[in-house]
N, C-alpha and C positions, 0 to 999 in steps of 0.2 A: 788835273789838280787846280790849275789856274781858273778854269771855268767854275769849279766848285767854290773856290775862294770868292770869286766875284759874286756868285749867287748868294752866298752866306752874308757877304758885306751888304748886299742889297736888302736882305731880310733885316739885318741889324739897323740899317738906315731907316727902314720903314716901321720898325717895331715901336710900339708904345709901352709894352710890358715885357721887357727882355729879362729873363731869369736864368741863372746858372746853377746847376747842381754839380757838386764836386765830391769825389772820393779820394782814396789814398793815392791814386796814380798821379795827381797833380803835385803831391808833396814828395814823391820819390825823386823828382827832379831837383829837390832841395836836399837830397841825401837821407831822407827819412824812410826806412824800410817799410814796405807794406806788411802789416801784421801777418798776412797769409803767405808771404813770399818765403823761399827757403831760408833766408837769413832773419826772418821776422820772429817776433816774440812767440807767436802761437805755434811756430814750427819747433821751438825749443822747449816750451813749457805748456802744461795744461792750464788754461785760464781758470781763474777763481770765480765761481758763480756767486751771484749776489746773495742767495740764501745761505751759502757757506760762509761768506764774509760776515753776515749778521750773526751766525750761530757759533763761530769758532775763532778763538784767538789765534790758533795756528794758521787758519786760512787767512786771517787779516795780515799776519806777518808775511805769508807767502805773497799775498796781493801787493803789499808795499814793496817787497823785494823786487817783484817783476816790474812794478811801476817805476821804481827808482832806476832800474836798468834801462827801461825805455826812455826815461827822462834824459838820459845822457845823449840819446840820438837826436831828440828834437830841440833840446835847449840850445844847441849850437847852430841849429839850422836857421837859414834866412830865406825870405821870400824869393822865389825864382821869377823868370820872365813871365810865366803864366799868371802867377799871383799879381805881379805888378801891372800886367796888362788889364786884368779884371778891375783892379783898383783905379786905373786910369779911366776905364769906361764908366765906372760909377761916378767919378769926379766930373766927367764930361756930360753926364746925364743920359748916357746910352743904356746903362745897366741899372735895372731896378733893385735887384737883390741877389744874394747868394744863399743857397741852401747847401750845407756841407755835412758830410758824414765824418769829417776830420776833427780831431781834438787838439791839433797843434797850434791853433791861433794864428797861423801865418797869413790868412786873409786879412785879419784886423791889423797885423803888423805892417802889411803892405799898404794899408790905408782904407780898406773897405769898411763901411759902417753898417750897412744893412745886411747882416749875416745871421742866419738861423743855424745854430750848432745843434744838430739833431742828437748827437752823442755826447754833448757837453764839451768841457774844456779841461785839458790836462795842465793848464797854467794856473789853476786854482784848486784848493782843497776845501771840501764842504763837510760840516758836522751833520751827521745823520740824525742827531738828537735835538739840537737847537737851531740848526740851519745857518749857523755862522759860516762865513767864507774867509779864507786866508790865502795869501800868495804861496805858491808851491815850493819855491826854492828853499826857504829856511827849514821847512818840514822834511824835505828830501835830505838836506844836510844832516838834520837831527837823526833821521833813521840810519843813514849811512855811518854816522859816527857812533851812535848808541846801540845800533842793531835792535831797536825797540820801536814799536808802532807809537807815534805821538798821540797824545790825547788833546781834545779840544781845550783851548785856553780859557774858554768861557764857562763850560759846563762839565768838562772832563769826559765828554761823550766820544762816540766813535767817529774818527776822521777817515774820509775816503776822498780820493781824487774826484773832482766834480765832473766825472764822466759816467756814461751808462755802461754798466757791466752786463755780462750774460745773465739773463733772467730778470733784469731790472727794466722797468717801464721807461719809455722815452718821456721827457718832460712834456706834459700835455699842452702847455701854452706854446712851446716852441713848435711842436708838431702841427698845431692848429694854424700858426702863422705860416709855416711852410706850405700847408695845404691851400691857404688863401692865395699865396703868391703863385702857386702852381695853377690854380684855377684861373687866375687873372692873366697868366702868361700868354702872349701870342707867339713867343719864340723862347725855346729853352735849349741850352747847351747842357749835355751830361758829360762831364770830364773825369776820366780816371776812375770810373766805378764799374764793377761787374754787373750792377743793377739786378742783383738776385736777393739781397737782404731786405726783407720787408719789415716795417712799412715804408722805409726810406725809398726803396726801389719802386714803390707805387706812385711816387710823386711825378716823375716824368710821364708815366702812364696817364695820370690825372690831367697833366698839361695837354697831352695829345688828345684826350677825350674831350677837353674843353676847347679844342680848335688850334692849339699851338703847333708850330713847326718844331721838330726835334732834330738836333744835330748831336751825334755821339762821337767823341774822340776818346779812344781807349786802345791799348795795345792788343787786347784779346777780345774775343766775342763777348757780347753781353746778353742779358735776358730780354732786352728790348730792341735788339738790332732790327727786327722785322717791322717795328713801328716807326723807325727813324726815317727822316727825309734824306739825311746823309750820315754815313758811318765812315769815320776816318781812322785808320790804323797808323797814326803818326805821333810824333812827339807833341805833347800838349803845348809846351812853351813855344816851340818852333811854329806850330800851326797858328796859335793865337797871335804871335808876332807877325806872321804873314798876313793874317786878317787885318791886324792893326795897321800895317804898312799900306794895305790897299784902302782902308778907311781914310788914312791920311792923304793918300794920293787923290782920292775922290774929292776930298775937302778942298784941295788946291785947284781943282778944275774950275774954269770960268763958268 
């Protein structure tokens, strides 16, 4: 493991375009359940598809009920060691950008600024009719107290969390930015993702095809293990902390 850490540290030190791709596994260490895990929302409920949300008031109510329940999980969560380490690397100029499948906003709370949120953010609500955006907290409170889906304050349109639902297209501008970063990368970490949900899972593949080294840290096998230079079945926070300590030690060497 020590030799692996030293090699990865050398790659970071030499990298000019270091990009990190994150999935739910980095946030489970902050206490946010993976949607697919036994305790996750998808294990308990049938997700509401985007077309159903558009067509049915009952589906919109069920969507909001599920989202408000999930909100309780991430609203109390704070960035963990993994999030904070990535923010430190960006501040130090080591890390170019983060591409994330997560909707919890913890990368930004930790301090990262260059973040492409492929699946949107659950910290805002968007009107599908006029495009207005609102903070999520007051609208979650409204639903929980009134048991009624809130309407847009500007146009009385349909409000939905600013996240990508099943059957809904990823934001084109965000995906294009993520693809640019992936093509530019000479080193990519894939952290806490099964790397099976496309098009997001195609991004580390694009990085590899463009010449990047790939390091995967995930508790289970992924769809791209065979492409990776290193695959680590370790805690993300502990592994990034160990890498960071080695980076700091190298910095102190004469």
